[in-house]
N, C-alpha and C positions, 0 to 999 in steps of 0.2 A: 536524271540522276536519283536513285531512291534515297530517301533520308529517313531516319529515325524520327516518327513524328512526336514522340514524347521528349526526347533529347532537343528537337526544334522547338517545342513549346516552352520547354525550360529556358531555353536561350532567349526567345523572344520576351518573355515576361519581365525581365529586368532593363529591358531597352527604354532609354530616356533620349537618346541622341542619335540622329541620322548624320552620318557623314558621306557625302555624296561626291564622286568625280562628276565632272560636267561632261565632256565630249565622249560619247559612247554611252552614257548612263542617262543624263539629262537631253541630250541630243542622240541622234543617230549614228554620230561620229563623222559626219560629212562636215567639212569646211569649205565653204563657199565665199568667193570673193567677187565683188561687182567691179566693173570696168574703173570705177574710182577707187579700187583697192579696199573698200569697205567690207569688213568681215559679216557674214550672215549666217545666223544659226536658226534652228528650228526647234521649238520647244513643245511638247505635247500637253494640252490643256489639262487633261486628267492628272498628269503628275502635279502641276500646278494647284489644282483644286485638292490632291491628295495632301499635298504639303500644307495647305491652308488647314485642313483637317488636323492634321497632326498637330499643328501650332493650337489649335483650338481645344485640343486634348492636353494642353501644357507641357508639350513636347518641344524639344529643340532640334535644329537641323543647321548643317555647315556644308560648306562648299570647299573642296580642295583640288585643285587643277594644275595641271603641268604647264598650261599655255595661260597667255594673258589676253584677254579680250574685253572691250569695253561693254559689249551686250551681256556678258555675263554679270557685270555689274548692275546693269540695268534689269535683268531678271532677277537677281538676288533681292534688289530694293523692292521690286514689284511684289515679290513673295514674302518679305520681310525676313529673309535668311541672313544671318551672320554667325559667326563670322565667314568671310570669304577670303581664301588664301589662292592667289593666282601666281602663275609662275613659280610654283612650288616645286622646286629642283629635287628636294627632300621631303617628301609627302608625309613620312612618318614623323619627322621633326613637326610639321604643322600640326598634324594630328595630336601629338602630344600636348602641343602648346592650347590647342582646342579643349582636350579634357582637362588640362590644368585649369584653364578659364573658366570651365563650365564646373569644375570640382566635382567631377565624374571619374569612375573608375571604367578600364577599357570594356569590362563585362558589361557595362550600361550602353555601350556604343553599338550601332550597326552600321558597317561600311559596306557601300555599294560601289564595284568596281567593273572594269571590262578588260583591262589591258594589264601588262606586267608592272607599270610603276604603281599600280594599286595593290599589289601583292603584299607589301611589307603592312599596309593597314588591315587588309584582311586576315594576316596571320595574328594580329595583335587587338583584336576586338572581341565582342561577346557574340555577335552575329555577323558571318561573312557572307554576303550576299554576291552573287555572280549574275549579270544580266544574261538572258537567253543566248544573245549572239557574242559574248564574251570569249576571249582565246581559253584553249583546253587547260593551261595551267592555272589560270583564275578559278575555272569551273571545279577544277581537282582540288582546289584549296578553300571552297565554299561549302557553307553549312546549308545554304539554300541556292539553286539556279532557278530563276524567274522562268515562267513560261513565255513572257513577254519581252522582245528585244529592247535594248536600250532606244530611249527617244520615242517610244511608242507606248508608254505606261508602265515601265518596270519598276518605277519609284513608286508609282500608286500601288502596284501588285505588293511591293514590299511593305508599305505602310498598312493596308489592309490584312496582311498576313500578321504583322506584329498586333497591331489592334484586336484583332480576332484572338490571337493567343492570349491577350491580356484581358479579355471578355469586355471589351470597350467598343468593338466594330457595331454590335446591335443597337447599342444606345446612339451612336453616330446616324444609323439609318432612322431609328426612331425620331431623332431629333429633327430631320430632314422631313420625315412623314408627316409630323405634327405642325409644320408650320403652313 
């Protein structure tokens, strides 16, 4: 999907907060249960390292998911992400609560989604991102569609895009080169 690079860069400049769906964004959307009815999710390591880089740049992240899973709390704690809204029937209400708590305007938020429950968030943020394998309606309402599918580094791609547009990505790379 072609995008106006100037408009995209302008949208990215003011982003301070990432609001992420979980299933289909941080995971590939698969829901796996063991024989003991324990839910298993796979998270991509580069999404995690990207979120750590995001936080090192003094940026914030939040999770808003319609499902509830203990493993989401574990991953969020591991990455230092808060707040986490699970079982969010009304994702827009959770999103608005996140913005109020962070004292940020919608223009300062990037929302990343893959399916229809994410649509209200994408329509009320500064940068709406659809993962590559998201549904058609999500892609049609996105300012940017990742090349990478959900659960395979799409969040990392989004972080790199934003930090590049903000003129910060080169300093991140330089920081690692100098270690």
